[in-house]
N, C-alpha and C positions, 0 to 999 in steps of 0.2 A: 589529334589535338586541333581545335578550331583555330584558324589563322586568318587574320584580317586580309581580305582580298587585295588590299593595297600592296602587300608584300609579295604577291604572286609574281609580279613583274620583276622584282629583285631576284627571286630564285631563278626565273628563266634567263635573266641577264647573266647571272653567274655561270650557269651551265653552258650557255651559248658562248660566252667569252672563254671559258676553259677549253671548250672543243676547238674554237677558232685559233687561239694562241698556240695550242699544241698540235693542231692539224690532225685531229683524230675524230672518229665517229663516236656516237653515243654508246655503241656497244663496247668500245674500247676505253670508256671513261671508268677507271678503277679508283678506289679510295686513294691510292698513292698519287694518281694523276691529279685528282681534285685537291689533295693536300699540297702538291707542288704549286698549283695555281693560287691557293690560299696564302701560302707563305710569300710568294713573289708579290702578290698584291699588297700584303701587309708591309713588306720591306719598302715598296715604292709609294706607300700611302694611297693606293688606288682602290679604295673601298667606297662603293656607291653609298652616298649619303653621309660619309664621314668628311670632316674638314681637315685635310692635311694628313700627314703620316702620324701614326700613333700605334696603339696596342690593339686596335680593332681588327677583326678578321672578317672577310666576306664568306658567303656560302653556308651559313648556318641552316637556313631553311632548305636550301638545295640539297644539303647532305641528308637531312631528315626525310625529304621526299624520296630521294634515291634509295635510302635504306628501307623506307616503308613500302615502296613498290617492288622490292625484291631485287633491285639492280645491284645493290651492294650485298656482300655476304651477310647472312642473318646472324652469324656468330660474331661478326665484327662490331665495332662501336656504333651505337645508334645515333649519336650526336657528334657534331664536329668538335665540341669541347672535350668529349671523352677521347677522341682520336688525338687531340693536341696535348693532353696531359701526359706527363712523363710517368712511365711505369716503374716497376721495381728494378733496381740495379743489382747485378751480381756482385759478389765480393771482389772480383777482379776489376769490375767497372768502378766500384767505390774507390779502390786504391788508385786506379788509373786517372782519377780526377786531379791528382796532385803530382807535382814534378819530383819523382824519386829516381835518381840516377843509378843507384846500386841495384842491379837486377836481382841479386840474391835476397836482399832485404825486401824488395817488392814481392817476390814469391813467398817469402816468410810471412809477410803481413796478410797476403791473400789466404795462405793456408791457415793462419791463426783465426782470421775472421770466419772462414768456413767451418773451423772446429767449434767456434763459439755460437754460430748461427742457430743451431737447434734450441739453445737456451734463451735466446733474446728475441724480442719483437723487432720489426724492421726499423723503427725509429731509433731504438737503442743501439742496434747494429750500425746504423748510419752514423750516430754520434761517436761510437767507438772507433770507426774507421777514420773519422775526422780527427779525433784526438791522436791516434797513433800515426797516421800517414801524414797529416798536415801539421798539427801542433808539435808533434814529436820529431819524426824522422826527417821531414822536409826542412824543419828548422835546424836540426843537427847538421844536415848536409850543407846548409847555407853558412853555418858557423865554422864547420870543419869539412871542406869538400873531399878530403882524402880519407874520411872515416870508413874503415873496411868492415867493421863488425859491431856488435852491440856493447863492446867493452868501452865505457866512457870514463875518462879520468875526472877527478874532482873539479878541475878548472873548467873543463868543457861543460860539465853538468851545471856549474854555477852560472856560466854564461847563458846556457840554454834556459835555465830557470828564470833568470832575469829577463830574457827575451820573451818567454811565453807569458810572463806576468803582465805584459803590455798588449793592448789591442792594436789593430792596424792603424788607428788614428793617433796612437801615442798615449792614449789614456790608460789608466790602470784597469786590468781585468778583475772584476769583483770576485768572480768564482773561478779560480783556476785549479782548485783542489781536485775536481773531477779528472782533470788532465793528469795530475800527479798520480792519482789512484789508478787510472787506466794504464799508465806506463808501468807502475809497480806490479799490477796484476799481470801485465804482459810478460815481464821477466819471471815472476813466480810461477806462472802457468807453464812456461817453457821448461823451467827447472823440474816441475812436477811431471810433465809428460815425457821427458827425456828417457827415464829408465824403461818405460814401456815401449817407446818407439825411438830408439837411439838414432836410427838411420835418418830420421826426419827432423828431430829437434836437438840432438846432442851437440851438433857443431855450433849451435847458436846459444848454448848455455853460457851465461855471463853473470857476474855479480850485479845485483840491482843497484843502479846509481841513486835511486830515491831513498834517502835515509829515513829511519823511523821518525825522526824529529819533524820532518816535513809533512807527514800525514798524521802526526799526533795532535791531539786537541780538537778532534773532529766534533766532539760534543760541545765544546765551547763555541766553535764557529756556528754550529747549529742553533745554539741559544741566541747568538747575535742575529741570525736570520729570523728567528722567531720573534725577537724583540722588534725588529723592523716590521714584520707582518702584523704584530699586535698593535703597533703604533698606527699602521695604515688602517686597520679596522676601527680603532678608536676615532680616527679622523672622519671616517666615512659613515659611521653609524648615525650620527645626528643629521647627515645630509640625505639619507636614504628616502625619508618621507618627502623631502622637497623634490627629489628626482622623480619618484613615482607619481607625485601630483602633477608635475610638469609634463611627463610623458602622456598621462591620461588626458590632461587638458588640451595638449597639442593635437592629439588624435581626435578628440571630440570636436575641436574647432574646425579642423580640416574636413571632417565628415559632414559637419553642418554646412560649411561653405560649399562643399561638393553637391550636397542635396539641393541647395538653393540655386547654384549656378547651372545645374543640369537642366533646369526648366527655364532659365533666363535666356533672353534673346541676345543677338550680337550687339555689343556696345552697352548693354544694360548694366547698371551699377548695383552692387550688393553691399550692404553694411551689416557687419556682425561683430559683436564684442568690441566696438570702437574702431574697427578696421574696415576700409572700403576697398572693394574689388570691382573690376570691370570685365565683363565677359568678352573673350576674344573669339573671333571666328575668321578663318582664312580660306583661301582657295583649296589648300591641301585638305582641310576638313571637309569641304564640299565634295572633293574628289573621293575621299574615303567613303562618305555616305552614299555617293552615287554608285560606287562599285559594290555596295552591299555590306560595307563594314561599319564600324562605329568610330566616331571621332573622339579623341581625348578631350576632356573638359579643361580648357585653359582660361586663366584670368590674368589680369594685370593688377598687381598689388600697388594701390595708389600711394601707399606710405613709402615703400622702397623703390617704386618705379620698375620693378622686375616682373617679368612674366612668370607665372607658376602653372605647371602642369598638375592640376588638382588630382587627376586620375592616378598618376604615379605617386604624387606626394601623399595622398590619403592612404594608398596601399602600403607605402613604405612606413608611414606613421603607425598604421595598425600593427604591422609585424614588429616594429620597434617596441611598441607598448606590450605586445604579447610576449616577446622574448624576455623582457625585464620582469614581467609578472611571473612567468614560469621559473626563471632563475631564482627569484627571491622567495617563492612559495615552495620550491622543491630542493634547492641547494644542489642541483645536479651540475656536473661539469658542462661546459659549453658544447663539447662534442656529443655528450649524451642528450642534451636538449635538442640539438639539431637532428639527432637520429630518431627522435620520437615519431611514430607513425600512427595511423588510424588503428592499427592492431595493438598499440600499446595500452589502449583503454580497456580495462576489464571491470568486472563487478564481483563482489563477495557478499554473500548473505550470511549474516550472523545467526547463531541459534535462536536469538530473539525475534528473527524475522527482518531485522533492519538490513537494508542493502547499502553497502559502502562502495563507492567508486574507487578503483585502484588504477595507478599509473605504473606500468611495467617498464623499467629502465633497462635497456639492452646492455650487455657486458661492455665495459669500456676499459679503463686503466687497470682495474683489478681483475678483469675477465670474470666478473661475477654479476649475474643478473640479480636485481632487487626490485621490490615492490613498495610503492609509496602510497599510503591512503590519501586520497585527495580531499582537501578542504573545499568548502562551498566556493570560495574565491578562486581557487585553482580550477575547479570543475567548470566554472563559468567562462574562464579564459579558454580552456580546451574546447568547450562547446562553441565559443565564438569563432575559433579558428576553423572548426569543422563546418559550421554554417557558411563561412565565407567561401570555402572550397566547394561546397555542395549546393550552392544556390543555383537556381534554374534547373534543379533536378539532376545535376551532373554528379558523377562519382569523383572521388579524389584521384587525380592522375597518378599513374605508377611511374616513378623515376628512379634511376640509379643515383647513388650519392658517392662522390669521390672523396676518399679519406686522404688528406694531404700528408699525414704522418705515416700511414702504412702504404701510401701510394697504391691504393687498390679501390676499385669501384664495387659498391654493394649491388646485390640484385635489385631489380626495379621494385619499389615499395611505395605505399601511399604516405610519403613523408608529410608531416604537418607544416614544416617551415619550408615551403616552396613558393616561388614567385615567378611571374612571367616577366622575363627580361627580353625586350625586343620581340623576336618571333619564337622564342623557346622558353620552356619552363625549366627552372634551375632550383636546386636545393640551396638554401642560404648557407654561406660559408662562415667559419669562425672569424675570418678577417673582416668580413662585412659587419658582424656584430661589434667587434672591437672598434672599428672606424665609426660606427653609428654612435656608440656610447661616448667616444671622444668628441664628436660634433655636438651632441646634446649637452655635454658638460661645458663645452666652450660657450654655447649659447647661454647656459645658466650663469656662467661666471660673469657675464655682463651685468647681471642684476643681483647675484648672490656671491659675495666675496669668498665664501667657503669653498667654492668650486674652482677658484683660481689656482689653488695648490693641491687639489684633490680630484683627480679624474678617475672614474669608475672603470673597472675591467670586469669581464664575466666572472672571474674567480672571486672577486670581492663579494659578490652575492652569496657564494658558497660559504665563505667564512662568516659573513653576517648571519646567515641562516643557522649555521652550527652554533654560533654564540648565543643566539636567541633561544634555540631549543633547550640547551643545557642550563643556561642561566635562568630559565623559567621553570625549572624543576623536572625536565624530562631526564630519566636515567641515561647515563652516558652510553651504555651498551645499546640502548634503543637508538640514540643519535648516531652511533657508529653504523648500525644496520641501515638507517635511512640514508646515510651518506655513502654507503658502500665501502667503508673502511674495514680492512681485515684485522687491524691492530687498534686497540683502544687508545694507545699512546698517540696515534695519528690524530684521532678525534680530539684528544686532550690538547694537542698542539693547536687545534683550531679554536677551541672555546675558552682556554684559560687566558682571557683577555681582561675582563673587568673584575674578576674575583668576586662575583656576586655571592657565591656560596659563603665566602669568608665574611662579607659584610652582613649577610642575612643572619648567620649564626651569632655574630658578635652583637647585633642589635637584639636578638632574642636573649642573649646572656645579660645585656644591660637591663632589659625588661624584667627578667627574673630577679636580678639583684635589687632593682628598685622596689619590687614587691616585698622584699624582706626588711626594708627600712621603714621607720615611722612615717605615716602619711603626712604629718605636719611639715616634714622637710621638703615636700613637693607642693606646698601651697601656692596660690596665685600671688604674683608680685604686686605689691601696693604702689601707689603713685609716689609716696615718700621714699620707699626703697629704690624705686627706679631713678628718682632724682638724685639720690645719694650715689647711685652707681655711675650716673653720667658725670657728676661732680668729681668723682674719683679720677676719671680720665682727663678732666680739665686740669686737675692738680698735678697730674703726671707731666705736664708740659713745663720744661725748663728752658733756659736760654739756648743751650747747645742742641737740644733735640727733645727726646721723650724718655721718661723713666719707666722701666719695665717691672717695677716692684708689684707684688701681688695685690689684688683688690683688698681694700680695707686695711692695709698695713701702712704705718707711717714711715718716713724716711729714717733709716738707721745709720746714715753715714754723715750726718751734720752738714748735708749739702756739699760734700766734697765730691762733686760730680765727676771731675776728671779722673779720680781714682776709683770711682764706684763701678763695679761690673754691670750694674743695672742700667747704666746710661747708654742710650742708642742715639748716636750722633746723626743729626740731619745733614745730608750731603750739602745743603745750601750754606751750612755754618762752617765749612772747612776754612774759608778765609778768616773767620773769627778765631779758629784754632791757631792760625798763623800769628794773629795779633797777640793772643794769649802767650804763645811760645816766645815771641819777642819780649814781652813784659817779664816772663819768668826768667829768661836769660839775663835781662838787666838786673833783676833782683838777685840772681845768683852771683853776678859779678860784684855787686855791692856787698853781699854776704862774704865772699872770699876776701874782699878788701878789708872788711871789718873783722875777719877771722871768726865769723859765726858758723862754726863747723856743723852744728846741728841743723841750722837753717839750710846749709848747702846740701846735706843729705836729703832733707825733705823735698827741696826743690828738684833734685835729681830724680827722685822717685816720681814726682808729679810729671816731669818732662818725659819720663819713660812711658807712663800711661798715656799722655797726650799724643806722643808720636805713634804709639801702637794703635790708638783709636783712630787717628787720622789715616793711617795706612789701611786699616780695615774698612773705613768708610769709603775711601777712594776705590777700593776693590769691589765693594758691594754696589757702588754707584754705577758700575758698568753692567750690572744686571737689572733688567727692566723690572720696576716694582709691580706688584700684584695688589690691586685694590680689593680688600675683603669686605668693605662696607661696614656699617654700624648695625648691631643687632636691633631688632624691633621687638616690641612687646607682643608676646603671644596672646592670641585671642582666648578668652576664657572658654573652657569646655563645658 
């Protein structure tokens, strides 16, 4: 891998310092010794070029050089990052992360996880260990330190359930049903395994403390989750075009500024799209060029007054644009997108001779490889990424990718989403994409109010892609194949958001019914007819609000509006209702005094309607009104 000569001194400094501080010769510098130096420097904030203590590690280039020259074992990690990443934990180590005092229960949990391990991936096994060891038994021991076995009384279970329903910060845990189901499965599995292996499981058999009622209604809770996801998709669908346009415009702007600034002299100003930049040049840049390297293009943004490293900003903007384009055109999961390699691109020749570009998605969540035909837009994005990696005649570098869920590094492959960070090439991580989307949405929120309450995540593009496919007529089983779903119900959960199929068929039904009726019923509206229509709405206005009687019908209640169910009270007229009530009460008192019993009954009925309408109006006034506007005359066809 080509490295800027300016970093050579840093690698020599790290090696020399590690040898000096540990008093060893170069032949004795092992990976463990260099790791010790790296960790101690990080703890003390003694990283060359870093400002104070932080999360940076020294020795990245030194580790690569020592590994490449054969000083470090070939089968060992090729980069410092790979050496620092945590590997897989055993079942005993998973349980050992949590303070469990009862040695027997600790051994039981380890044995249970080892028994379940062949059926689960590493991420699921880790979650199961967290549910049982931390959320369940550690909490039980905190509530009842003397608990000796798995037999929990009802009071202890209720206290535990109340405790586990809360997060560490005191807020409610939205989804704690997986914990209850994990505990219930734990008890049921032990009961099922005891007859076959009584010496191992029989002594721990106990009644399951989680009743059926606590895990019943799973379908209802799933529907509530789906409703939240559907609402999330509805909010983001109209914002997608704005986000895509912004990402593309931002990348194009930075690319244009970089091209012009690359040929500008020190201190020269550049104006583009209404923004002015000044080219910066420092002694460090001169030193880089003098040593045979290339200096980053840096400018000063005159509007914000901040320096911008255009080389890094343009590179980041390109991959931000590319990942959004791939996510929205393929609907792949973020892990699948970041696992795309140069080998993922294939071609297929149809019997007609037409050649179709294919994108092969590696097995991910469903452990099922799938093939996606590439559209012209998707193919152009893939081609742009490959051109970027292979410019100057280079091949795409081979890198391992670390999976944070499975805690395992892949073989070295030509990954498409790889960037140069400092002195090393690294595959983009899912957390980087999430943070990137959050930053871009925050920038858009300053000018577009819709983004203030709607931030995109990588999985939002998958739901939008699925909804667009099926709502535009693609058979749902084809959509499931493109998304990699093994169950059509899973795909249906993604796309049943706008009910476009219902709307389309209903519109077709209305069209067929209209065709069966006389054509003169659908004639163009004349100016006289439209004026009468508007006058009708003017006549519906009464003192207390508006009348909701149908168009063209006269008032059938002799203007007894308070008693009329068609009256819609205007909230502004509630004080007027209070005045009318006071007048009615005075009239009722006079009627009682004169013994006009019929008048008293009529006034009581009017007062009942008045008070009911006033209560309904006050209740509805708390709901924000929705303006529907006035219909306009349709243009003649």
